N, C-alpha and C positions, 0 to 999 in steps of 0.2 A: 503648526501642521495638524491637519485633521487625522484622526485615527482611521485606518482602513478597517472596514467591517468584513468579517469572514462568515460565509455561510458554511457551517460545519456539518454538512452532510458528508458521507464517506467521499473522500477525494476521488475515488474511482467513479463515483456517480456524477461528480461535477465535470471532470475533464474528459472522461471516456464516454462522450456522447456523440460519437464520430462514425465514419465508414469509408469503404473503398469500393472500386469497381473492378478489381482484379479477379481473375478466376481462382477457384478454391482448391484445385487439385495440386497438392504440394506435399513434399516430404518434410515433415516438421523437424527432422534432424539435420537438414541440409544447409540451413542458414548459419553462417559464421557468426556466433555470438561472442566473439572475442575469446573464445575457448577457455580462457583461464578461470579457475574457480573464483578468483577475486572479483570477477565481473558479475557473477551470480552467486552471492553468498547465502541466499535464502534456503537452499537445500540443506545447509548445515546448521541452521539457526533454530530449528524446531525440535522438540523432544520426541516426536514420533515421525513416521514417514510422511513426506510431502513430495509432490511433483512440482518442479519450478522451471521457469523459462525466463530468459532475459535477452533483450536485443538493444542495440544502439538505435536511437531515433535520428534519422537524417532527413533526406528529401524523398526517400524511396517508400513506396507503398508495400504493405504486406498482404498476403492472400486473405480474403474473407469469404465466408459462405454466403449464398444469396440472401438468406433471411437476415443476416447481419448487415448486408449492404443496404437493405430497405430502411434500416433504423435511422440513417443519417445521410440520405441521398442529397439533402440540401445543405449539408454542412460545408464549412470552408475546407480548403485543401489541408491546412494545418491540422484541423480537427480530424479529418479523415485519416491522416497519417498516424496521429496519436491513437485513434480508435482501432485502426487496423493493427498497430503494434501491440495494443493491449489484448486484442482477441487472438492474435498470433501467439503471443506469450502464453495465454490461457490454454490454447490447444497443445502447444509444446509441453506445458506442464502436465496436462491430462495424459498425453502420450507417454511421458516419462513415468507416470503413475500406473500405466498399463490400461488406460481408459481409451475407448474408441473415440473417433472424431465426433464432435458435438457442437452445434451452434450455441454461442453464448449471447442470448438475447438480454433484454433488460426490462425491469418492472416500471410501473408508472413513476416510482420515486427514483428511477434511474440506476437502481442497484442491479448488478449482473445476475442473471438467472443461471445458476449452475446445474449440471445434470443431477438427476435424483441420486442421493447418496453421497454427494460431494459438497464441500464448502470451499470457498476460494476468496482471493483478493487480488486486485490489480493496482499498480502504482506506476507513476512515471514522473520524470522531470522533463526539461526541454530536450534532453539528448539521451535519455535512458528510459527503458520500460521493463517492468518485470511483473510476473504473476506467479501465484502459488495455488495449488489445490491439494485437498486431502480428503480422506474418507471421513464421513460423519461417525463411523465407528471409533475413530481416533480423536477427532476434534469436534467440539460443539461449535466453535467459531475460531477464525483466525483473521489477522490483518497484517498488511505490510505497508511501509512507506519509505520513500527516499527523498532526502532534501540536500541541497547544496549547503555546505558549511557557511555560516554567516548570512544566510538568506533572509532571516527574519529581523527586521529593524527593531531597535530597542524601545521605540515608542509604542510598540504593541505588547510590551511585557505585562501590563495590567490586564489585557484581554486573555493572555495565554496562561499566566502563572497564578496559582493560589498563593495566599499569604505565606503558607508553610514552605513554598517552593522558592520564594524570593531570596536572593543573595545580594550583598551590598552593590555589586555591579553585575547586572544580568548578562553582560557581554563577555565575561572572561573566558579564555580558552582553557580547557580542562587538561592540564598536564600534557602528557605525551600523546593523548588520543587525538588531539587536533580538532576538537569540535567546540563551538561556543555553547554556553549554558542555555540560551533562549531558543536557538534553532534546534538544539538537541531535545528540549522538552516539547517543542512544537512537533517534531518528528515522532517522538514516542507516543504522544497523545493522538496524533493522526492514525498511527498503526493500531493503537488500542481501541480507538473509537470505531474503526471498521469492524473489529471483533465485537465490540459492545453493541453496535447497531444490528449485527446479524441476529443477536438474541433479543434485544429489547425494542428494536425499531423505533427508537426515540431520539430526537435531535436534542443535543445538549450543548452547552458552551464549553470552550476550552477550560475555563476556570472551574467548571463543575467536576473535572477529573483531577485526581491527585496522583502524582508519580512518586513512588518510593524508589529511589535510584541508588544502585550500587555501582559507582563509576569504575572502581578497580576491577570488578568481575564483569562489567558491561552487561548487567542484567537489571530488570526493573519489575515492579508490580504496579499496575494501574488500577485505580478503584474510583468509584463514583459514590462518595459518602451519602448523598441524598437519595440514592436508589436502594430500595429493598430488593433482596434477592442476590443471586450470584454475580455481583458486579465487580469482582476482582479478576484481573487478567495478567498472566505472566508475560514476560517479554525479554528479548535480547536485542542488543544493538552492536554495530561495529562502524568504524570510520575508515574509508578507503578512497584514495584518489580525490579527496576534497568533498566526498559525499558521506552523509549519514544514512545507514541502512538500519531500519527497525522492523522487528517482527514481534507480534503479540498473539496470544492464543488463550483459549480455554479448552482443556481436554474434555472429552466426553465422559459422562458418569459411568 
């Protein structure tokens, strides 16, 4: 079996290149996001204040602003739904941070363009989408990721893990937390890379990043040993309902 090759730009830039044709007048507090904190854990995972929003992805479209609709008018319906969910979550997060409505466009490298003074991140799986935003006064960068437990096949271990991160069997489940070693590292690195890219704007390989993991406390530190400068990022993770949720950040100086 041939190895699958991953383009490790921020996941939000790969999958959130989408749009919708719905109107944009909407109350961002009115959508049922499964109400329970378990569905949107990111608001509690960062060391300073963030705004967060999360929605289930189904077949329904979410509201977009006109300038966002223009980004992906030729995209497939699946991509439009994903894109609209990401932008909806972003504005929901901004509203919860006390920020006014703002279109989230994207750069040429497909990274979301956040309002002045804010940093943010978007992630999604096939059935779930979330976004977080925060003030640049609090965070220099942040990133989030969600993965289904067991989603990463073992034949990708050499692409994802550094030598220091290998264990005898890269698929074991970690005690009571219910996550496998390889998908967990994939998820943590995805979240940390989004934060890393915000600062360095540099594409790296999974194996360029090292995860120092404390499973018992569900925290980690991600670093890129080959990069000079502030390349360490703190993070937390949790496992709920068969999904791994990871958050990573660098606080402002």
